[in-house]
Each structure stands twice: as structure tokens, then as C-alpha cells.
PLY file of the C-alpha trace (Angstrom):
ply
format ascii 1.0
element vertex 112
property float x
property float y
property float z
element edge 111
property int vertex1
property int vertex2
end_header
164.14 80.89 97.50
161.64 82.32 99.99
162.18 83.42 103.59
159.55 83.62 106.31
159.38 87.00 108.04
157.75 87.55 111.45
156.05 90.97 111.56
154.95 92.16 114.98
152.32 94.89 115.18
151.13 96.47 118.42
147.74 98.09 118.94
146.45 100.07 121.91
142.84 99.92 123.05
141.30 101.81 125.95
138.68 99.85 127.92
136.90 100.21 131.23
138.81 98.55 134.09
136.05 95.94 134.56
136.79 94.68 131.00
140.38 93.77 131.98
139.14 90.87 134.12
136.29 89.62 131.92
136.46 86.30 130.10
135.44 86.82 126.45
134.91 90.53 127.07
135.87 93.50 124.92
139.62 92.71 124.96
139.08 89.14 123.75
136.63 90.30 121.09
139.04 92.93 119.75
141.89 90.41 119.83
139.83 87.86 117.90
139.09 90.45 115.20
142.73 91.51 114.85
144.31 88.05 114.99
143.07 86.35 111.84
144.65 85.11 108.63
144.25 87.70 105.89
145.00 88.36 102.27
146.37 91.86 101.76
146.53 93.53 98.36
149.88 95.28 97.76
149.73 96.86 94.32
148.89 93.98 91.99
150.13 91.31 94.42
147.95 89.41 96.88
149.96 88.63 100.01
148.76 85.93 102.43
149.33 86.90 106.06
149.02 83.98 108.44
148.16 84.63 112.10
150.82 83.20 114.43
150.29 84.52 117.95
148.67 87.26 119.97
149.16 88.55 123.49
147.84 91.38 125.63
149.48 93.49 128.32
147.63 95.86 130.64
149.90 98.91 130.80
150.83 99.97 134.33
153.27 102.87 134.65
153.61 102.11 138.37
155.21 98.72 137.78
156.41 98.84 134.16
158.76 101.01 132.18
156.00 102.84 130.32
154.00 106.01 130.61
152.29 108.82 128.73
154.42 111.42 126.96
154.22 114.65 128.94
153.77 116.66 125.75
151.50 114.70 123.40
150.02 111.94 125.61
151.33 109.06 123.47
152.31 105.86 125.28
156.09 105.50 125.39
158.95 103.88 127.29
162.13 105.31 128.78
164.97 103.67 126.82
167.47 104.90 129.41
165.89 102.91 132.24
165.72 99.17 132.94
163.23 96.81 131.30
161.73 99.04 128.59
158.44 97.75 127.17
159.75 97.12 123.66
156.35 97.23 121.92
156.00 100.95 122.69
157.82 103.77 120.90
161.18 104.93 122.19
161.28 107.77 124.65
163.32 109.14 127.53
163.08 111.36 130.55
164.25 114.85 129.57
164.35 117.71 132.08
162.26 115.62 134.47
159.52 114.76 131.95
158.89 111.53 130.05
158.84 112.35 126.34
158.23 110.14 123.30
160.66 110.05 120.38
158.61 112.66 118.48
158.62 115.14 121.39
162.26 114.75 122.46
164.65 117.49 121.25
166.00 116.73 117.77
169.54 116.18 119.03
168.49 113.66 121.71
169.77 110.11 121.23
166.23 108.62 121.13
164.60 111.36 119.07
162.85 110.20 115.92
0 1
1 2
2 3
3 4
4 5
5 6
6 7
7 8
8 9
9 10
10 11
11 12
12 13
13 14
14 15
15 16
16 17
17 18
18 19
19 20
20 21
21 22
22 23
23 24
24 25
25 26
26 27
27 28
28 29
29 30
30 31
31 32
32 33
33 34
34 35
35 36
36 37
37 38
38 39
39 40
40 41
41 42
42 43
43 44
44 45
45 46
46 47
47 48
48 49
49 50
50 51
51 52
52 53
53 54
54 55
55 56
56 57
57 58
58 59
59 60
60 61
61 62
62 63
63 64
64 65
65 66
66 67
67 68
68 69
69 70
70 71
71 72
72 73
73 74
74 75
75 76
76 77
77 78
78 79
79 80
80 81
81 82
82 83
83 84
84 85
85 86
86 87
87 88
88 89
89 90
90 91
91 92
92 93
93 94
94 95
95 96
96 97
97 98
98 99
99 100
100 101
101 102
102 103
103 104
104 105
105 106
106 107
107 108
108 109
109 110
110 111
């Protein structure tokens, strides 16, 4: 018996602000390339991956629970605050700085 598994993958792309508002601009072109059916070779097995959906979000630390890690610059969210952007890695504010799960102290709840 087979089960269908939904795998979500998130990608970040940096574009000029003018691209955010363009129809069929860089964002749409990148999305079209990423969101296609594929056959992936895993060892000796060919696995068919069927495209299901795609969405984009322009990250805005001023209005969303997201920001750049103060140490490494990776996009992260603060899991201890409301409405975390779930597609980003876990993080938290520690000693007044937003840190990703890799940069948080090892004994922190959200450390990786």
C-alpha cells in the first residue's frame, strides 16, 4: 500500500525591489523553473515528484515575525513571539539579538 507525502521546500531569492511588482519578472521566472514535475534518481530508484503548488512571500521584518540572524545573517523567525513565519528556520531573541537555531547557545530551547 502506498501513501502520498507532501514535501514542502522553501527557497530564498534576493531581487531588486522593482522585481517584486513585475508581472512575469524575475520572481515568476524563478518560480516557473522550480515548480515543475521531475524525476529524481535516488540510488537505483527513479522517483517521480509531481508539482502541486507554489507561493511567494516578500519578507518584511517590520510587519512579519522574521529577520536576519544578528550573528550569521541567515533569515530566521522568533519562535517565542506571535505568528512565526513557519517556512524559515527556528530562532529566538537572546540577550536582545535575534539569533537563528545554529547561532543560539547550545542549551537554548530552539537551538539546533
